[in-house]
Structures are given as structure tokens and as C-alpha cells.
C-alpha positions as CSV (number, residue, x, y, z in Angstrom):
1,M,0.0,0.0,0.0
2,A,1.2,3.5,-0.8
3,T,2.2,5.8,2.1
4,P,-0.8,7.8,3.5
5,S,-0.6,11.5,2.9
6,P,-2.5,14.7,3.7
7,G,-3.6,14.8,0.0
8,Y,-6.1,12.0,0.9
9,S,-7.1,13.3,4.4
10,V,-10.7,12.6,5.4
11,T,-12.9,13.2,8.4
12,I,-15.4,10.5,9.1
13,R,-18.4,11.4,11.3
14,L,-19.7,8.5,13.4
15,K,-22.6,7.9,15.7
16,T,-21.3,5.6,18.5
17,P,-22.5,4.1,21.7
18,S,-21.6,6.1,24.8
19,G,-18.7,4.7,26.7
20,Y,-15.1,5.1,27.7
21,T,-13.6,2.6,25.3
22,V,-15.3,3.6,22.1
23,T,-12.7,6.0,20.9
24,S,-9.9,3.5,21.6
25,E,-11.8,0.9,19.6
26,L,-12.2,3.3,16.7
27,V,-8.5,4.2,16.8
28,A,-7.5,0.5,16.8
29,A,-9.8,-0.3,13.9
30,A,-8.5,2.7,11.9
31,G,-4.9,1.9,12.6
32,A,-5.4,-1.7,11.4
33,T,-6.1,-0.4,7.9
34,G,-2.8,1.5,7.8
35,A,-4.4,4.9,8.1
36,Q,-2.6,7.7,9.9
37,I,-4.9,9.0,12.6
38,T,-4.5,12.8,13.1
39,A,-7.4,13.6,15.3
40,V,-10.3,12.0,17.2
41,D,-12.9,14.5,18.4
42,V,-16.1,13.9,20.4
43,V,-18.4,16.4,18.8
44,E,-21.5,15.6,20.8
45,S,-22.1,13.5,23.9
46,H,-25.5,12.1,25.0
47,P,-26.6,9.7,27.7
48,E,-26.7,6.7,25.3
49,S,-24.7,7.9,22.3
50,M,-21.9,10.1,21.0
51,V,-21.0,11.8,17.7
52,V,-17.3,11.3,17.0
53,D,-15.2,12.7,14.1
54,V,-12.2,10.6,13.1
55,T,-9.7,12.4,11.0
56,A,-7.0,10.5,9.2
57,N,-4.5,10.5,6.3
58,T,-5.1,7.7,3.7
59,S,-3.3,6.7,0.5
60,S,-6.2,6.5,-2.1
61,P,-9.9,6.5,-2.6
62,A,-9.9,2.7,-2.1
63,H,-8.1,3.2,1.2
64,V,-10.8,5.7,2.3
65,E,-13.5,3.0,1.6
66,E,-11.5,0.4,3.6
67,L,-11.1,2.8,6.5
68,T,-14.8,3.7,6.4
69,A,-15.8,0.1,6.4
70,A,-13.5,-0.8,9.3
71,L,-14.9,2.0,11.5
72,G,-18.5,1.1,10.6
73,A,-17.7,-2.5,11.6
74,V,-17.1,-1.5,15.2
75,S,-19.9,-2.7,17.4
76,G,-22.8,-0.2,17.6
77,V,-21.1,2.4,15.3
78,E,-22.9,4.0,12.4
79,V,-21.1,6.1,9.7
80,E,-23.0,9.3,9.2
81,H,-20.8,11.2,6.7
82,V,-17.4,11.1,5.0
83,S,-15.8,14.5,4.3
84,D,-12.8,14.8,2.0
85,R,-10.7,17.5,3.6
86,T,-8.8,18.2,0.4
87,F,-12.0,19.0,-1.5
88,L,-13.3,21.0,1.4
89,I,-10.3,23.3,1.3
90,H,-11.1,24.1,-2.3
91,L,-14.8,25.0,-1.8
92,G,-15.4,28.3,-3.5
93,G,-11.8,28.5,-4.6
94,K,-8.7,29.6,-2.6
95,L,-8.5,33.3,-3.6
96,E,-10.4,36.5,-3.1
97,V,-9.8,40.2,-4.1
98,V,-9.6,42.5,-1.1
99,P,-9.2,46.3,-1.5
100,K,-6.1,47.9,0.2
101,L,-8.1,50.8,1.4
102,E,-11.5,51.3,3.0
103,L,-13.9,53.7,1.3
104,R,-15.5,55.3,4.3
105,N,-17.1,58.5,2.9
106,R,-17.7,60.6,-0.2
107,D,-14.2,62.1,0.1
108,D,-12.5,58.7,-0.1
109,L,-14.7,57.7,-3.0
110,S,-13.9,60.9,-4.9
111,R,-10.2,60.3,-4.7
112,A,-10.2,56.5,-5.3
113,Y,-12.8,56.6,-8.1
114,T,-14.4,59.5,-10.0
115,P,-13.6,62.3,-10.3
116,G,-10.1,62.1,-8.8
117,V,-9.0,58.9,-10.5
118,A,-9.1,60.7,-13.8
119,R,-6.0,62.7,-12.8
120,V,-4.1,59.5,-12.2
121,S,-5.3,58.0,-15.5
122,K,-4.1,61.1,-17.4
123,A,-0.7,61.0,-15.8
124,I,-0.3,57.3,-16.8
125,A,-1.5,58.1,-20.3
126,E,1.3,60.7,-20.6
127,D,3.9,58.3,-19.1
128,K,3.0,54.6,-19.1
129,A,6.0,53.8,-16.7
130,L,3.9,55.4,-13.9
131,A,1.6,52.4,-14.0
132,R,4.2,50.5,-12.1
133,N,3.9,52.8,-9.1
134,L,0.3,53.9,-9.3
135,T,-1.5,50.6,-10.0
136,I,-1.5,46.9,-9.0
137,K,1.2,46.3,-11.7
138,R,3.8,47.1,-9.0
139,N,3.1,43.9,-7.1
140,T,0.9,41.6,-9.3
141,I,1.8,38.8,-11.6
142,A,-0.2,36.5,-13.9
143,V,0.0,32.8,-13.4
144,V,-0.6,31.6,-17.0
145,T,-1.4,28.0,-18.1
146,D,-3.2,26.1,-20.8
147,G,-3.5,23.0,-18.6
148,T,-1.6,20.8,-20.9
149,A,1.1,19.6,-18.6
150,V,-0.2,19.7,-15.0
151,L,2.2,17.9,-12.7
152,G,1.3,14.2,-12.4
153,L,-1.9,14.7,-14.4
154,G,-0.9,15.8,-17.9
155,D,-3.3,17.4,-20.3
156,I,-6.4,18.0,-18.2
157,G,-7.5,21.4,-19.6
158,P,-7.8,24.9,-18.2
159,E,-10.7,24.4,-15.9
160,A,-9.1,21.4,-14.2
161,A,-5.8,23.3,-14.0
162,L,-7.5,26.2,-12.1
163,P,-7.2,24.7,-8.6
164,V,-3.5,24.2,-9.2
165,M,-3.0,27.8,-10.3
166,E,-5.0,29.0,-7.4
167,G,-2.7,27.1,-5.1
168,K,0.3,28.6,-6.8
169,A,-1.1,32.1,-6.4
170,A,-1.8,31.4,-2.7
171,L,1.8,30.4,-2.3
172,F,3.0,33.6,-3.9
173,K,1.0,35.6,-1.4
174,Q,1.8,33.5,1.6
175,F,5.5,33.3,1.1
176,A,6.4,36.6,-0.7
177,D,3.4,38.9,-0.4
178,V,3.2,38.9,-4.2
179,D,-0.3,39.3,-5.6
180,A,-0.8,36.6,-8.2
181,W,-3.9,35.7,-10.3
182,P,-4.6,32.6,-12.3
183,V,-5.0,33.1,-16.1
184,C,-6.2,29.7,-17.5
185,L,-6.4,29.8,-21.3
186,D,-8.7,27.7,-23.3
187,T,-6.3,27.3,-26.3
188,K,-3.3,25.2,-27.1
189,D,-2.3,27.4,-30.0
190,T,1.1,28.9,-29.4
191,D,0.4,32.1,-31.4
192,E,-2.9,32.6,-29.5
193,I,-1.3,32.1,-26.1
194,V,1.5,34.6,-27.0
195,M,-1.1,37.1,-28.3
196,I,-3.4,36.8,-25.3
197,V,-0.6,37.2,-22.7
198,K,0.8,40.2,-24.6
199,A,-2.7,41.7,-24.5
200,L,-3.1,41.1,-20.8
201,A,0.4,42.3,-19.9
202,P,-0.3,46.0,-19.1
203,A,-2.0,44.9,-15.8
204,Y,0.9,42.8,-14.6
205,G,4.4,43.3,-13.4
206,G,5.5,39.8,-14.4
207,V,4.3,36.5,-16.0
208,N,4.8,33.1,-14.4
209,L,4.2,30.4,-17.1
210,E,3.0,27.1,-15.6
211,D,2.1,23.6,-16.7
212,I,2.4,24.2,-20.5
213,S,3.6,21.1,-22.4
214,A,7.0,20.9,-24.1
215,P,8.2,21.8,-26.7
216,R,5.5,24.5,-27.0
217,C,6.5,26.0,-23.6
218,F,10.0,26.8,-25.0
219,E,8.7,28.9,-27.9
220,I,6.0,30.6,-25.8
221,E,8.6,31.6,-23.1
222,A,11.2,32.8,-25.7
223,R,8.7,34.9,-27.6
224,L,7.1,36.5,-24.6
225,R,10.6,37.3,-23.2
226,E,11.5,38.9,-26.5
227,E,8.2,40.9,-26.9
228,L,7.3,42.0,-23.4
229,D,9.0,44.5,-21.1
230,I,8.2,42.6,-18.0
231,P,9.9,39.4,-16.7
232,V,8.6,36.0,-17.9
233,F,9.5,33.0,-15.9
234,H,8.6,29.4,-16.7
235,D,8.6,27.8,-13.3
236,D,8.5,24.2,-14.5
237,Q,11.8,24.9,-16.2
238,H,13.8,27.4,-14.2
239,G,12.2,27.0,-10.8
240,T,13.0,23.3,-10.9
241,A,16.5,24.0,-12.1
242,I,17.2,26.5,-9.3
243,V,16.1,24.2,-6.4
244,V,18.0,21.3,-8.0
245,L,21.2,23.3,-8.1
246,A,20.6,24.6,-4.6
247,A,20.3,21.0,-3.3
248,L,23.2,19.8,-5.4
249,N,25.5,22.6,-3.9
250,N,24.8,21.2,-0.5
251,A,24.9,17.6,-1.4
252,L,28.4,18.1,-2.8
253,R,29.4,19.7,0.5
254,V,28.2,16.5,2.3
255,V,30.3,14.2,0.0
256,G,33.3,16.5,-0.4
257,K,33.2,16.9,-4.2
258,R,33.6,19.9,-6.4
259,I,30.9,20.8,-8.9
260,E,33.6,21.2,-11.6
261,D,34.7,17.6,-11.2
262,I,31.4,15.7,-11.2
263,R,29.8,13.5,-13.8
264,V,26.0,13.9,-13.9
265,A,23.3,11.7,-15.5
266,V,20.0,13.3,-16.2
267,S,16.8,11.3,-16.8
268,G,14.2,13.4,-18.6
269,V,14.9,15.9,-21.4
270,G,11.6,17.8,-21.4
271,A,11.2,21.3,-19.9
272,A,12.7,20.7,-16.5
273,G,15.5,18.5,-17.9
274,N,16.5,21.1,-20.4
275,A,16.6,23.9,-17.8
276,I,18.5,21.8,-15.3
277,I,21.2,21.0,-17.8
278,Q,21.6,24.6,-18.9
279,L,21.9,25.8,-15.3
280,L,24.3,23.1,-14.3
281,Q,26.5,24.1,-17.2
282,A,26.3,27.7,-16.2
283,S,27.5,26.6,-12.8
284,G,30.6,24.8,-14.0
285,V,29.4,21.2,-14.7
286,T,31.2,20.0,-17.8
287,H,30.3,16.3,-17.9
288,I,26.5,15.6,-18.4
289,V,24.9,12.7,-20.0
290,A,21.1,13.0,-20.6
291,A,18.7,10.2,-21.4
292,G,15.1,10.3,-22.6
293,R,12.5,7.6,-23.5
294,A,14.6,6.5,-26.4
295,G,17.9,6.3,-24.4
296,I,20.9,8.5,-24.2
297,V,20.9,11.7,-26.2
298,A,23.9,11.5,-28.5
299,R,25.3,13.5,-31.4
300,D,25.1,10.6,-33.8
301,H,21.3,10.5,-33.6
302,E,18.9,12.5,-35.7
303,H,17.1,15.2,-33.6
304,T,14.1,17.0,-35.1
305,D,13.5,18.9,-31.8
306,P,15.9,21.8,-31.6
307,H,16.1,21.6,-27.8
308,R,17.0,17.9,-28.0
309,K,19.5,18.8,-30.7
310,S,21.0,21.4,-28.4
311,I,21.4,18.9,-25.6
312,A,23.1,16.5,-28.0
313,E,25.6,19.2,-29.1
314,T,26.4,20.5,-25.6
315,T,26.5,17.3,-23.4
316,N,27.8,13.8,-23.6
317,P,31.4,14.6,-24.3
318,D,32.3,11.0,-25.0
319,N,29.3,10.5,-27.3
320,L,28.0,7.6,-25.2
321,T,25.0,5.6,-26.5
322,G,22.7,3.2,-24.9
323,T,20.2,3.2,-22.1
324,L,19.8,5.1,-18.9
325,S,21.7,2.4,-17.1
326,D,24.7,3.2,-19.4
327,A,24.4,6.9,-18.6
328,V,24.3,6.3,-14.9
329,R,27.3,4.0,-14.7
330,G,30.2,5.8,-13.0
331,A,28.2,9.0,-12.5
332,D,28.6,11.0,-9.3
333,V,25.1,12.4,-9.6
334,F,21.7,11.2,-10.9
335,I,19.0,13.7,-11.5
336,G,15.6,12.4,-12.5
337,V,12.7,14.5,-13.8
338,S,11.1,11.7,-15.8
339,A,9.0,8.8,-14.7
340,P,8.5,6.3,-11.9
341,D,10.8,3.2,-11.5
342,V,13.2,3.9,-14.3
343,L,16.3,3.6,-12.0
344,T,17.2,0.3,-10.4
345,A,19.2,-0.6,-7.3
346,E,21.8,-2.1,-9.6
347,D,22.0,1.3,-11.4
348,V,22.7,3.1,-8.2
349,Q,25.3,0.5,-7.2
350,S,27.1,1.1,-10.5
351,M,27.5,4.8,-9.8
352,A,30.7,6.4,-8.4
353,S,31.4,6.2,-4.6
354,D,29.4,8.7,-2.4
355,A,26.8,8.9,-5.1
356,I,24.0,11.5,-5.1
357,V,20.5,10.5,-6.3
358,F,17.8,13.1,-6.9
359,A,14.7,11.1,-7.9
360,L,12.2,14.0,-8.5
361,A,9.3,12.4,-10.5
362,N,6.0,13.1,-8.8
363,P,4.1,11.6,-7.2
364,D,6.2,8.4,-7.7
365,P,10.0,8.8,-8.0
366,E,12.4,7.2,-10.4
367,I,13.4,4.8,-7.6
368,D,12.2,4.1,-4.1
369,P,14.2,6.4,-1.9
370,A,14.7,3.7,0.7
371,I,16.3,1.4,-1.9
372,A,18.4,4.3,-3.3
373,G,19.5,5.1,0.2
374,Q,21.1,1.7,0.6
375,Y,23.8,2.6,-2.0
376,A,23.8,6.4,-2.4
377,A,25.3,8.8,0.1
378,V,22.6,11.4,-0.4
379,V,19.0,10.9,-1.7
380,A,16.4,13.5,-2.4
381,T,12.9,13.5,-3.9
382,G,10.1,15.9,-4.7
383,R,7.8,14.5,-2.0
384,S,7.1,15.9,1.4
385,D,7.0,12.5,3.1
386,Y,10.7,11.9,2.7
387,P,13.8,13.8,3.8
388,N,15.3,16.4,1.4
389,Q,12.2,17.6,-0.5
390,I,13.3,19.5,-3.5
391,N,10.3,21.8,-4.0
392,N,9.9,24.8,-6.3
393,V,8.2,26.8,-3.6
394,L,11.8,27.5,-2.3
395,A,12.4,29.5,-5.4
396,F,9.5,31.1,-7.2
397,P,8.1,33.3,-4.5
398,G,11.5,34.9,-3.8
399,I,12.3,35.1,-7.5
400,F,9.3,37.3,-8.2
401,R,9.6,39.3,-5.0
402,G,13.1,40.2,-6.1
403,L,12.1,40.9,-9.7
404,L,9.2,43.2,-8.7
405,D,11.3,45.0,-6.1
406,A,14.1,45.6,-8.6
407,G,11.7,46.6,-11.3
408,A,13.5,44.1,-13.6
409,S,12.4,43.6,-17.1
410,E,14.2,40.3,-17.8
411,I,15.6,37.2,-16.0
412,T,19.2,36.2,-16.5
413,S,21.2,33.0,-15.8
414,D,23.2,35.0,-13.2
415,M,20.0,35.6,-11.3
416,L,19.1,31.9,-11.4
417,V,22.6,30.9,-10.1
418,A,22.4,33.6,-7.4
419,A,19.0,32.4,-6.3
420,A,20.3,28.8,-6.0
421,A,23.2,30.0,-3.9
422,A,20.8,31.9,-1.6
423,I,18.8,28.8,-1.0
424,S,21.9,26.7,-0.3
425,K,23.3,29.1,2.3
426,N,20.2,28.6,4.4
427,V,21.5,25.2,5.5
428,S,24.4,25.9,7.9
429,D,27.4,23.7,8.4
430,D,26.0,22.6,11.7
431,E,22.7,21.6,10.2
432,L,24.1,20.0,7.0
433,N,23.9,16.2,6.8
434,P,22.8,13.6,4.2
435,S,19.1,13.9,5.3
436,F,19.1,17.8,5.4
437,I,20.6,19.4,2.3
438,I,17.8,21.8,1.5
439,P,15.9,24.1,3.8
440,S,12.3,23.7,4.8
441,V,9.7,25.2,2.4
442,F,8.4,27.0,5.5
443,D,11.7,28.7,6.3
444,R,10.7,32.4,5.6
445,A,14.4,33.4,5.5
446,V,14.7,31.6,2.1
447,T,12.2,33.8,0.3
448,R,13.9,36.9,1.8
449,D,17.4,35.8,0.8
450,V,16.4,34.7,-2.8
451,A,14.7,38.1,-3.3
452,E,17.7,40.0,-2.1
453,A,20.0,37.9,-4.4
454,I,17.8,38.7,-7.4
455,V,17.8,42.5,-6.5
456,E,21.6,42.5,-6.1
457,T,22.2,40.7,-9.3
458,A,19.8,42.9,-11.2
459,R,21.4,46.1,-10.0
460,A,24.9,44.8,-10.6
461,A,24.0,44.0,-14.2
462,E,22.6,47.5,-14.7
463,A,25.9,48.9,-13.4
464,V,28.0,47.1,-16.0
465,P,28.8,49.5,-18.9
466,V,27.3,48.5,-22.3
467,G,29.7,46.4,-24.3
468,N,31.7,45.1,-21.3
């Protein structure tokens, strides 16, 4: 059975006989199913009966049914209702618009709206740059998707992607006080997406592209970066690359290796794999071998995808061919952004001593972390129920906080490297160990440090004379 998680948390309301042992019997019955009990609450107590809520983490809808049946089988117990806590948290959506000022009287209204607002609009009409200071543009970004590559779900459409984008916007606000709004587009046409985002851009200080399938995402990002005067960031690419580099920096500290000397095998050559490879190269890694579904990406193969062709031309210095197992053999580092169970215990055994394994496929990683941990010195995943969770939330809130604070119009590789370093430094020498190479996603210092790193890098770039 899969590990229970908060993603399948339920509260089951039960009518039970009155008595001192009932709750103990319920906990025992629930525990026998493998559920993680997180709360038992007596909601009502009567002379002959009680109403009890049992809250638990489960692993699947089938597990919920098993848990419900087990509780209902306790003598005298009736199941009244099963509440899915994940669905409940999404009721009515997760966002709302709240004004920053209270309109208390006619004076306030006259300045916030007509007639006073006309003076502000005229000023912006004369100088559009004023919009950044005088409107929501100063602190607002668009979270744009077409719903074609939602993590773990694939092409589910814009409506189904909306809860994910709402969650992303909530994280922006919670961690960085950045106002973000979902923009879910009912089109897969690259030209249309570019046109729509350009038309919406005047209201936003930045664009976060999210869950758009490759290779379309590459062209969409490139064109928007070229045609807009606000920063455009594809989190599935660059956010992932930043947190991978941050974790790798610290993993290398654990095993005592230098980034310039390591051999890296990458599984997955889509959006995330491409960006990871590029950022590793910008950080000094010279020996990378990448593998996709068809095996190792090599120069001798014909590549119709320009991004796959670029990987072939800039990686795999020995022009190795074969399978992922061949790519991994002798490598110091494995980075997986691909599919479940593509890496075996034998593959990890074949790696260099003190190997590092980042198995980041979600929800099921490339290899069971417990198995990888038998042979690798450091293991990380993208999941919250294992040590070393490599999660983009460590990067994107601080990235946009810094971009907005700096008034930046573009994102550079130097910014990405600086952001990774800022994340890495939040694990001190005293804290660093094989099970703690990356700070907690709830460490608020991370967002602050990433934002500061972005601002410093942006200002340093502006100070460099043109042509130098």
C-alpha cells in the first residue's frame, strides 16, 4: 500500500454508543487499515450515544473506503458522513480580491474613483511607466497556463488546472506577499497564447508560465521574453533547475566533491531537464549525459526537436550511446525528472562512490528512496514525506519578489545561479547532513534571501557599462 498523505485526508463522522472505550476501539480499527490518525474529536455526547469525528490521512480513494468500512464495523457504530478534507479546502476557490483601502465616505470615493481617478489615469496616459507605481502592476503577476502539462496529471484542460493555479497564487501571497492571479487559457495554439498574454500584460508586473507542455513551452517563453518589457518565468523549467542546483550545492558539501569535477546523469529531457542541464552548465558542470525515453541523447542520432539537438551538441562529451543504465554507470550524480521506477538498485550500485541521487518524478519517483539510500550517500525526492524535499516553492516566491522589487524587465542566468546559492546558504554547516541538504519550504528566510539575491544581481547587471 502507498504511504498515507495529507492529500487524501478525510474526516469521518460516526454515531457511536456512549462509553469510555469507544474512541480506543475506533483508533484501533482505523490503525489496522494503515491509516494515519491525526485527530479524534467527540463532537456531541448524550446519555446513550456520541458523535465522533475521526480524521486520518489515507493513501487512495480505495483506502478511504477500507477505513470507512473498518470504522463502521465496530460494534454499535454508524457512519454518518465522510468528508474529503482536500475537496473542502477548495470549496469556492482559494483566492479573493480584497481592497487595500477602506472607502469610508464621499471624500474617499472621490479620490479612489471618480472624479479624482481621472487625474491618475491622465498621468499614466502621458507616461506609461507610472503604471508600475500607481496601479497593481507594482506587485501583481499573472500565473498563466493552458492546462496541458499539469504535474502528475498531464493534459487536463484549463478548468481542471485552475485549482493548481489558485494554489500557486496562494503560495506567492503567503511566502512573498506577491499578488498573483490565475490566467487559464482555453487554447493550445502557441500564437494565440502569446497574443493573449501580450494583450493582458499591461495589468501585470510579471508572468509566471505554468504547466504548459513541451516543446511549446520553450517557444512561448522565448517569444514572450522577447516581446514583453516585464519578466517572464517558466517555473517548470527554471524554478525546478534552481532548487536542484541549490540542493546539489549542499549535497556536494556532504560528500566533499567539487561541482567542476562531477559526472552527472539526467533522466528526462523535457522542460525541466533542459533547464537543469543549462543551469548546471552555467554553474561549471562539464560532464553531463542525458537520457530520454529512447535512451541516451547523442550527437550521432537525428534530432528534429531543436532543444533535444542542443542537448546533444552541448552534453555527452564521450558521445556515449545506450540506455539510462549506461548513462548512470560511473556518474557521481543522478537527477531524475522523468517517470517512476526507471532507475534500479543495480544502477545506483554502478555509480561512483558517495553517489548523489535526486529522484524527482512526482508523485512516484524514479526509484524508491529507501532502496536508493542503501547505496547512495545522499538521496532527495520531490515528495514531502521523505527527507530532502526539492520543491519549487523554495524558489519562485523569492524570484518574483526580487524581480518586482528591482523593477526588472528580464531574467538572466546569473539571477538563477544567485537564487540557488541563496537557498543553499540557508543550510548551515552545523545543520548539513545527508538527510538535510535543502531548507524547509516554511523557512521564511529563504524567500527573503532569494529576493535579495535577485535584486543585487539585477542592480549589478545595470551597473555594467554596455559592451563590457
